[in-house]
MARLOLUM-807053 format. One record per atom (N, C-alpha, C): residue number from 0; atom name; y, x, z. Coordinates in Angstrom, 2 decimals. Each point is the difference from the previous one (the first is absolute). Layout:
<rs>
+-----+------+---------+---------+---------+
: pos : site :      c2 :      c1 :      c3 :
+-----+------+---------+---------+---------+
: NUM :   CA :       Y :       X :       Z :
...
+-----+------+---------+---------+---------+
</rs>
This chain:
<rs>
+-----+------+---------+---------+---------+
: pos : site :      c2 :      c1 :      c3 :
+-----+------+---------+---------+---------+
:   0 :    N :  -27.19 :  -43.12 :   19.18 :
:   0 :   CA :    1.33 :    0.54 :   -0.18 :
:   0 :    C :    0.13 :    1.28 :    0.82 :
:   1 :    N :    0.86 :    0.90 :   -0.51 :
:   1 :   CA :    0.17 :    1.28 :    0.67 :
:   1 :    C :    1.50 :    0.33 :    0.03 :
:   2 :    N :    0.48 :    0.44 :    1.16 :
:   2 :   CA :    1.40 :    0.37 :    0.15 :
:   2 :    C :    0.26 :    1.28 :   -0.79 :
:   3 :    N :    1.04 :   -0.02 :   -0.81 :
:   3 :   CA :    0.34 :    1.14 :   -0.83 :
:   3 :    C :    1.22 :    0.76 :    0.52 :
:   4 :    N :    1.05 :   -0.72 :    0.40 :
:   4 :   CA :    1.26 :    0.66 :    0.29 :
:   4 :    C :    0.87 :   -0.88 :    0.89 :
:   5 :    N :    0.78 :    0.65 :    0.86 :
:   5 :   CA :    1.02 :   -0.71 :    0.76 :
:   5 :    C :    1.16 :    0.95 :    0.23 :
:   6 :    N :    1.20 :   -0.55 :    0.09 :
:   6 :   CA :    1.18 :    0.83 :    0.18 :
:   6 :    C :    1.15 :   -0.83 :    0.54 :
:   7 :    N :    0.85 :    0.62 :    0.78 :
:   7 :   CA :    1.23 :   -0.64 :    0.45 :
:   7 :    C :    1.08 :    0.13 :   -1.07 :
:   8 :    N :   -0.18 :    0.91 :   -0.94 :
:   8 :   CA :    0.97 :    0.24 :   -1.06 :
:   8 :    C :   -0.24 :   -0.97 :   -1.15 :
:   9 :    N :    0.93 :   -0.94 :   -0.16 :
:   9 :   CA :   -0.15 :   -1.04 :   -1.03 :
:   9 :    C :   -0.01 :    0.58 :   -1.41 :
:  10 :    N :    0.76 :    1.06 :   -0.23 :
:  10 :   CA :    0.04 :    0.62 :   -1.33 :
:  10 :    C :   -1.33 :    0.67 :   -0.34 :
:  11 :    N :   -0.58 :    0.67 :    0.98 :
:  11 :   CA :   -1.29 :    0.64 :   -0.20 :
:  11 :    C :   -1.08 :   -1.04 :   -0.27 :
:  12 :    N :    0.03 :   -1.07 :    0.76 :
:  12 :   CA :   -0.97 :   -1.07 :   -0.18 :
:  12 :    C :    0.15 :   -0.64 :   -1.39 :
:  13 :    N :    1.23 :   -0.22 :   -0.43 :
:  13 :   CA :    0.22 :   -0.59 :   -1.31 :
:  13 :    C :   -0.45 :    0.93 :   -1.12 :
:  14 :    N :    0.17 :    1.30 :    0.19 :
:  14 :   CA :   -0.46 :    0.96 :   -1.01 :
:  14 :    C :   -1.52 :   -0.08 :   -0.16 :
:  15 :    N :   -0.71 :   -0.11 :    1.11 :
:  15 :   CA :   -1.46 :   -0.13 :   -0.06 :
:  15 :    C :   -0.38 :   -1.31 :   -0.68 :
:  16 :    N :    0.67 :   -1.08 :    0.37 :
:  16 :   CA :   -0.28 :   -1.30 :   -0.63 :
:  16 :    C :    0.22 :    0.05 :   -1.51 :
:  17 :    N :    1.09 :    0.64 :   -0.42 :
:  17 :   CA :    0.30 :    0.09 :   -1.43 :
:  17 :    C :   -1.07 :    0.77 :   -0.76 :
:  18 :    N :   -0.47 :    1.10 :    0.59 :
:  18 :   CA :   -1.06 :    0.78 :   -0.64 :
:  18 :    C :   -1.30 :   -0.79 :   -0.09 :
:  19 :    N :   -0.35 :   -0.70 :    1.07 :
:  19 :   CA :   -1.22 :   -0.81 :   -0.02 :
:  19 :    C :    0.10 :   -1.11 :   -1.03 :
:  20 :    N :    1.18 :   -0.62 :   -0.09 :
:  20 :   CA :    0.21 :   -1.05 :   -1.01 :
:  20 :    C :   -0.14 :    0.57 :   -1.41 :
:  21 :    N :    0.59 :    1.18 :   -0.22 :
:  21 :   CA :   -0.05 :    0.61 :   -1.33 :
:  21 :    C :   -1.43 :    0.32 :   -0.43 :
:  22 :    N :   -0.85 :    0.33 :    0.98 :
:  22 :   CA :   -1.39 :    0.33 :   -0.30 :
:  22 :    C :   -0.93 :   -1.21 :    0.12 :
:  23 :    N :    0.57 :   -1.17 :    0.27 :
:  23 :   CA :   -0.76 :   -1.25 :    0.16 :
:  23 :    C :   -1.07 :    0.11 :    1.09 :
:  24 :    N :    0.34 :    0.67 :    1.08 :
:  24 :   CA :   -0.90 :    0.11 :    1.15 :
:  24 :    C :    0.30 :   -1.17 :    0.93 :
:  25 :    N :   -0.98 :   -0.86 :    0.26 :
:  25 :   CA :    0.26 :   -1.19 :    0.83 :
:  25 :    C :    0.17 :    0.37 :    1.48 :
:  26 :    N :    1.06 :   -0.52 :    0.60 :
:  26 :   CA :    0.27 :    0.25 :    1.41 :
:  26 :    C :    0.62 :   -1.23 :    0.64 :
:  27 :    N :    0.05 :    0.01 :    1.32 :
:  27 :   CA :    0.62 :   -1.07 :    0.76 :
:  27 :    C :    1.00 :    0.63 :    0.97 :
:  28 :    N :    1.13 :   -0.66 :    0.23 :
:  28 :   CA :    0.99 :    0.49 :    0.94 :
:  28 :    C :   -0.14 :   -0.81 :    1.29 :
:  29 :    N :   -0.15 :    0.73 :    1.10 :
:  29 :   CA :   -0.12 :   -0.64 :    1.30 :
:  29 :    C :    1.28 :    0.27 :    0.81 :
:  30 :    N :    0.49 :   -0.98 :    0.71 :
:  30 :   CA :    1.20 :    0.10 :    0.85 :
:  30 :    C :    1.27 :    0.25 :   -0.80 :
:  31 :    N :    0.05 :   -0.49 :   -1.23 :
:  31 :   CA :    1.15 :    0.26 :   -0.85 :
:  31 :    C :    1.30 :   -0.55 :    0.60 :
:  32 :    N :   -0.09 :   -1.13 :    0.68 :
:  32 :   CA :    1.20 :   -0.63 :    0.55 :
:  32 :    C :    0.02 :    0.01 :    1.51 :
:  33 :    N :   -0.74 :    0.92 :    0.61 :
:  33 :   CA :   -0.12 :    0.03 :    1.46 :
:  33 :    C :    1.05 :    0.88 :    0.67 :
:  34 :    N :    0.88 :    0.63 :   -0.77 :
:  34 :   CA :    0.97 :    0.91 :    0.61 :
:  34 :    C :    0.93 :   -0.72 :    0.97 :
:  35 :    N :    0.22 :   -1.29 :   -0.20 :
:  35 :   CA :    0.82 :   -0.77 :    0.92 :
:  35 :    C :   -0.64 :   -0.19 :    1.36 :
:  36 :    N :   -1.28 :    0.26 :    0.09 :
:  36 :   CA :   -0.71 :   -0.18 :    1.27 :
:  36 :    C :   -0.03 :    1.27 :    0.84 :
:  37 :    N :    0.55 :    1.09 :   -0.54 :
:  37 :   CA :    0.02 :    1.24 :    0.78 :
:  37 :    C :    0.84 :   -0.24 :    1.25 :
:  38 :    N :   -0.55 :    0.37 :    1.10 :
:  38 :   CA :    0.63 :   -0.28 :    1.30 :
:  38 :    C :   -0.79 :   -1.05 :    0.74 :
:  39 :    N :   -0.45 :   -1.01 :   -0.73 :
:  39 :   CA :   -0.88 :   -1.02 :    0.56 :
:  39 :    C :   -1.45 :    0.48 :   -0.08 :
:  40 :    N :   -0.29 :    0.71 :   -1.08 :
:  40 :   CA :   -1.33 :    0.58 :   -0.21 :
:  40 :    C :    0.14 :    1.52 :    0.02 :
:  41 :    N :   -1.05 :    0.72 :    0.34 :
:  41 :   CA :    0.06 :    1.46 :   -0.11 :
:  41 :    C :    0.24 :    0.40 :   -1.46 :
:  42 :    N :    0.70 :    1.12 :   -0.22 :
:  42 :   CA :    0.33 :    0.40 :   -1.36 :
:  42 :    C :   -1.24 :    0.23 :   -0.85 :
:  43 :    N :   -1.11 :    0.42 :    0.63 :
:  43 :   CA :   -1.23 :    0.24 :   -0.74 :
:  43 :    C :   -0.56 :   -1.29 :   -0.59 :
:  44 :    N :    0.22 :   -1.12 :    0.70 :
:  44 :   CA :   -0.53 :   -1.28 :   -0.47 :
:  44 :    C :    0.88 :   -0.65 :   -1.05 :
:  45 :    N :    1.20 :    0.52 :   -0.20 :
:  45 :   CA :    0.90 :   -0.59 :   -0.99 :
:  45 :    C :    0.30 :    0.96 :   -1.15 :
:  46 :    N :   -0.70 :    1.12 :   -0.06 :
:  46 :   CA :    0.20 :    0.96 :   -1.07 :
:  46 :    C :   -0.62 :   -0.51 :   -1.30 :
:  47 :    N :    0.72 :    0.16 :   -1.10 :
:  47 :   CA :   -0.50 :   -0.45 :   -1.30 :
:  47 :    C :   -1.16 :    0.90 :   -0.43 :
:  48 :    N :   -1.06 :   -0.62 :   -0.47 :
:  48 :   CA :   -1.21 :    0.72 :   -0.40 :
:  48 :    C :   -0.44 :   -0.44 :   -1.39 :
:  49 :    N :   -0.57 :    0.92 :   -0.75 :
:  49 :   CA :   -0.62 :   -0.31 :   -1.29 :
:  49 :    C :   -1.51 :    0.11 :    0.16 :
:  50 :    N :   -0.68 :   -1.06 :   -0.37 :
:  50 :   CA :   -1.46 :   -0.06 :    0.08 :
:  50 :    C :   -0.56 :   -0.19 :   -1.39 :
:  51 :    N :   -1.07 :    0.72 :   -0.31 :
:  51 :   CA :   -0.67 :   -0.17 :   -1.28 :
:  51 :    C :   -0.90 :   -1.23 :    0.06 :
:  52 :    N :    0.09 :   -0.83 :   -1.00 :
:  52 :   CA :   -0.83 :   -1.20 :   -0.08 :
:  52 :    C :   -1.44 :    0.39 :   -0.29 :
:  53 :    N :   -0.16 :    1.01 :   -0.86 :
:  53 :   CA :   -1.33 :    0.47 :   -0.39 :
:  53 :    C :   -0.12 :    1.48 :    0.39 :
:  54 :    N :   -0.90 :    0.31 :    0.91 :
:  54 :   CA :   -0.15 :    1.36 :    0.51 :
:  54 :    C :   -0.42 :    1.01 :   -1.06 :
:  55 :    N :   -0.53 :   -0.47 :   -1.11 :
:  55 :   CA :   -0.42 :    0.94 :   -1.04 :
:  55 :    C :    1.20 :    0.73 :   -0.63 :
:  56 :    N :    1.19 :   -0.50 :    0.21 :
:  56 :   CA :    1.22 :    0.64 :   -0.50 :
:  56 :    C :    0.54 :    1.07 :    0.96 :
:  57 :    N :   -0.62 :    0.17 :    1.15 :
:  57 :   CA :    0.58 :    0.85 :    1.05 :
:  57 :    C :    0.22 :    1.45 :   -0.44 :
:  58 :    N :   -0.96 :    0.59 :   -0.68 :
:  58 :   CA :    0.13 :    1.40 :   -0.41 :
:  58 :    C :    1.22 :    0.20 :   -0.90 :
:  59 :    N :    0.15 :   -0.86 :   -0.97 :
:  59 :   CA :    1.13 :    0.12 :   -0.93 :
:  59 :    C :    1.32 :   -0.32 :    0.69 :
:  60 :    N :    0.02 :   -1.06 :    0.80 :
:  60 :   CA :    1.22 :   -0.41 :    0.68 :
:  60 :    C :    0.46 :    1.04 :    1.02 :
:  61 :    N :   -0.92 :    0.62 :    0.70 :
:  61 :   CA :    0.38 :    1.02 :    0.99 :
:  61 :    C :    0.58 :    1.23 :   -0.69 :
:  62 :    N :   -0.47 :    0.32 :   -1.20 :
:  62 :   CA :    0.58 :    1.10 :   -0.76 :
:  62 :    C :    1.44 :   -0.31 :   -0.40 :
:  63 :    N :    0.26 :   -1.25 :   -0.34 :
:  63 :   CA :    1.36 :   -0.44 :   -0.33 :
:  63 :    C :    0.91 :    0.19 :    1.20 :
:  64 :    N :   -0.45 :   -0.43 :    1.17 :
:  64 :   CA :    0.79 :    0.12 :    1.22 :
:  64 :    C :    0.24 :    1.46 :    0.35 :
:  65 :    N :   -1.04 :    0.82 :   -0.07 :
:  65 :   CA :    0.14 :    1.43 :    0.31 :
:  65 :    C :    1.00 :    0.67 :   -0.94 :
:  66 :    N :   -0.05 :   -0.34 :   -1.29 :
:  66 :   CA :    0.92 :    0.59 :   -0.97 :
:  66 :    C :    1.44 :   -0.38 :    0.31 :
:  67 :    N :    0.24 :   -1.26 :    0.36 :
:  67 :   CA :    1.35 :   -0.44 :    0.32 :
:  67 :    C :    0.52 :    0.65 :    1.27 :
:  68 :    N :   -0.85 :    0.13 :    1.00 :
:  68 :   CA :    0.41 :    0.65 :    1.25 :
:  68 :    C :    0.29 :    1.47 :   -0.25 :
:  69 :    N :   -0.83 :    0.65 :   -0.79 :
:  69 :   CA :    0.22 :    1.41 :   -0.33 :
:  69 :    C :    1.30 :    0.18 :   -0.76 :
:  70 :    N :    0.26 :   -0.87 :   -0.96 :
:  70 :   CA :    1.23 :    0.07 :   -0.79 :
:  70 :    C :    1.22 :   -0.19 :    0.89 :
:  71 :    N :   -0.08 :   -0.94 :    0.92 :
:  71 :   CA :    1.11 :   -0.25 :    0.92 :
:  71 :    C :    0.23 :    1.19 :    0.93 :
:  72 :    N :   -1.07 :    0.58 :    0.50 :
:  72 :   CA :    0.16 :    1.13 :    0.92 :
:  72 :    C :    0.50 :    1.24 :   -0.75 :
:  73 :    N :   -0.39 :    0.18 :   -1.26 :
:  73 :   CA :    0.51 :    1.12 :   -0.79 :
:  73 :    C :    1.51 :   -0.15 :   -0.24 :
:  74 :    N :    0.42 :   -1.22 :   -0.27 :
:  74 :   CA :    1.42 :   -0.27 :   -0.22 :
:  74 :    C :    0.82 :    0.24 :    1.25 :
:  75 :    N :   -0.52 :   -0.41 :    1.15 :
:  75 :   CA :    0.71 :    0.22 :    1.26 :
:  75 :    C :    0.06 :    1.47 :    0.34 :
:  76 :    N :   -1.10 :    0.71 :   -0.23 :
:  76 :   CA :   -0.04 :    1.42 :    0.35 :
:  76 :    C :    0.98 :    0.80 :   -0.85 :
:  77 :    N :    0.08 :   -0.29 :   -1.29 :
:  77 :   CA :    0.90 :    0.77 :   -0.86 :
:  77 :    C :    1.46 :   -0.33 :    0.27 :
:  78 :    N :    0.30 :   -1.21 :    0.45 :
:  78 :   CA :    1.38 :   -0.35 :    0.28 :
:  78 :    C :    0.46 :    0.50 :    1.35 :
:  79 :    N :   -0.90 :    0.46 :    0.86 :
:  79 :   CA :    0.37 :    0.51 :    1.31 :
:  79 :    C :    0.30 :    1.49 :   -0.01 :
:  80 :    N :   -0.35 :    0.69 :   -1.07 :
:  80 :   CA :    0.14 :    1.45 :   -0.05 :
:  80 :    C :    1.39 :    0.37 :   -0.52 :
:  81 :    N :    0.74 :    0.76 :    0.80 :
:  81 :   CA :    1.31 :    0.47 :   -0.43 :
:  81 :    C :   -0.17 :    1.01 :   -1.13 :
:  82 :    N :    1.04 :    0.14 :   -0.82 :
:  82 :   CA :   -0.06 :    0.93 :   -1.11 :
:  82 :    C :    1.33 :    0.74 :   -0.13 :
:  83 :    N :   -0.04 :    1.16 :   -0.65 :
:  83 :   CA :    1.20 :    0.80 :   -0.22 :
:  83 :    C :    0.39 :   -0.08 :   -1.47 :
:  84 :    N :    1.28 :   -0.17 :   -0.23 :
:  84 :   CA :    0.53 :   -0.08 :   -1.37 :
:  84 :    C :   -0.15 :    1.35 :   -0.70 :
:  85 :    N :   -0.54 :   -0.02 :   -1.21 :
:  85 :   CA :   -0.17 :    1.23 :   -0.79 :
:  85 :    C :    1.35 :    0.54 :   -0.49 :
:  86 :    N :    0.98 :   -0.89 :   -0.11 :
:  86 :   CA :    1.31 :    0.39 :   -0.53 :
:  86 :    C :    0.90 :    0.63 :    1.05 :
:  87 :    N :    0.14 :   -0.68 :    1.18 :
:  87 :   CA :    0.94 :    0.50 :    1.02 :
:  87 :    C :   -0.68 :    0.44 :    1.29 :
:  88 :    N :   -1.30 :   -0.26 :    0.14 :
:  88 :   CA :   -0.73 :    0.44 :    1.18 :
:  88 :    C :    0.16 :   -0.90 :    1.22 :
:  89 :    N :    0.67 :   -1.12 :   -0.16 :
:  89 :   CA :    0.23 :   -0.91 :    1.13 :
:  89 :    C :   -1.27 :   -0.76 :    0.36 :
:  90 :    N :   -0.22 :   -0.22 :    1.29 :
:  90 :   CA :   -1.16 :   -0.77 :    0.46 :
:  90 :    C :    0.30 :   -1.49 :   -0.11 :
:  91 :    N :   -0.97 :   -0.76 :   -0.50 :
:  91 :   CA :    0.14 :   -1.45 :   -0.19 :
:  91 :    C :   -1.17 :   -0.72 :    0.64 :
:  92 :    N :    0.23 :   -1.21 :    0.44 :
:  92 :   CA :   -1.06 :   -0.83 :    0.57 :
:  92 :    C :   -1.01 :   -0.38 :   -1.06 :
:  93 :    N :   -1.24 :   -0.21 :    0.42 :
:  93 :   CA :   -1.08 :   -0.31 :   -0.93 :
:  93 :    C :    0.18 :   -1.29 :   -0.77 :
:  94 :    N :    0.78 :   -0.92 :    0.52 :
:  94 :   CA :    0.19 :   -1.28 :   -0.69 :
:  94 :    C :    1.05 :    0.07 :   -1.10 :
:  95 :    N :    0.69 :    1.14 :   -0.12 :
:  95 :   CA :    1.04 :    0.15 :   -1.02 :
:  95 :    C :   -0.55 :    0.65 :   -1.25 :
:  96 :    N :    0.38 :   -0.50 :   -1.15 :
:  96 :   CA :   -0.42 :    0.55 :   -1.29 :
:  96 :    C :    1.09 :    0.88 :   -0.60 :
:  97 :    N :    1.22 :   -0.07 :    0.57 :
:  97 :   CA :    1.14 :    0.75 :   -0.51 :
:  97 :    C :    0.62 :    0.76 :    1.15 :
:  98 :    N :    0.39 :    1.23 :   -0.22 :
:  98 :   CA :    0.64 :    0.81 :    1.03 :
:  98 :    C :    1.32 :   -0.63 :    0.40 :
:  99 :    N :    0.22 :   -0.11 :    1.29 :
:  99 :   CA :    1.24 :   -0.62 :    0.48 :
:  99 :    C :    1.20 :    0.91 :   -0.22 :
: 100 :    N :   -0.25 :    1.28 :   -0.14 :
: 100 :   CA :    1.10 :    0.97 :   -0.11 :
: 100 :    C :    0.49 :    0.18 :   -1.44 :
: 101 :    N :   -0.95 :    0.19 :   -0.94 :
: 101 :   CA :    0.42 :    0.31 :   -1.37 :
: 101 :    C :   -0.44 :   -1.04 :   -1.02 :
: 102 :    N :   -0.69 :   -1.06 :    0.44 :
: 102 :   CA :   -0.44 :   -1.09 :   -0.87 :
: 102 :    C :   -1.04 :    0.40 :   -1.04 :
: 103 :    N :   -0.70 :    1.10 :    0.22 :
: 103 :   CA :   -1.08 :    0.41 :   -0.89 :
: 103 :    C :   -1.27 :   -0.77 :    0.37 :
: 104 :    N :   -0.82 :   -0.29 :   -0.99 :
: 104 :   CA :   -1.25 :   -0.72 :    0.24 :
: 104 :    C :   -1.02 :    0.89 :    0.70 :
: 105 :    N :   -0.87 :   -0.62 :    0.73 :
: 105 :   CA :   -1.06 :    0.69 :    0.73 :
: 105 :    C :   -0.84 :    0.82 :   -0.96 :
+-----+------+---------+---------+---------+
</rs>
């Protein structure tokens, strides 16, 4: 067995699990229910981990993980960038799709 992925972010972990399930890549979840032990155990020992049952899947599975992480980081990066409205010139936060001043779309 080979460790593939671990994360404190439950949504990120579930996204990886869903992709692996969709591709029928066999994996095992370690420490899935250990979050209640945080404080009694070091956080590193209670972090949820995904392990590949068959190491021959590692190349394909790691590409899946890399693609999801890249997609998530691209989404965060684009939502952090402020933008100026083409209609009224007002500055808007990156997380907004509509200008707060004139209600024009990004």
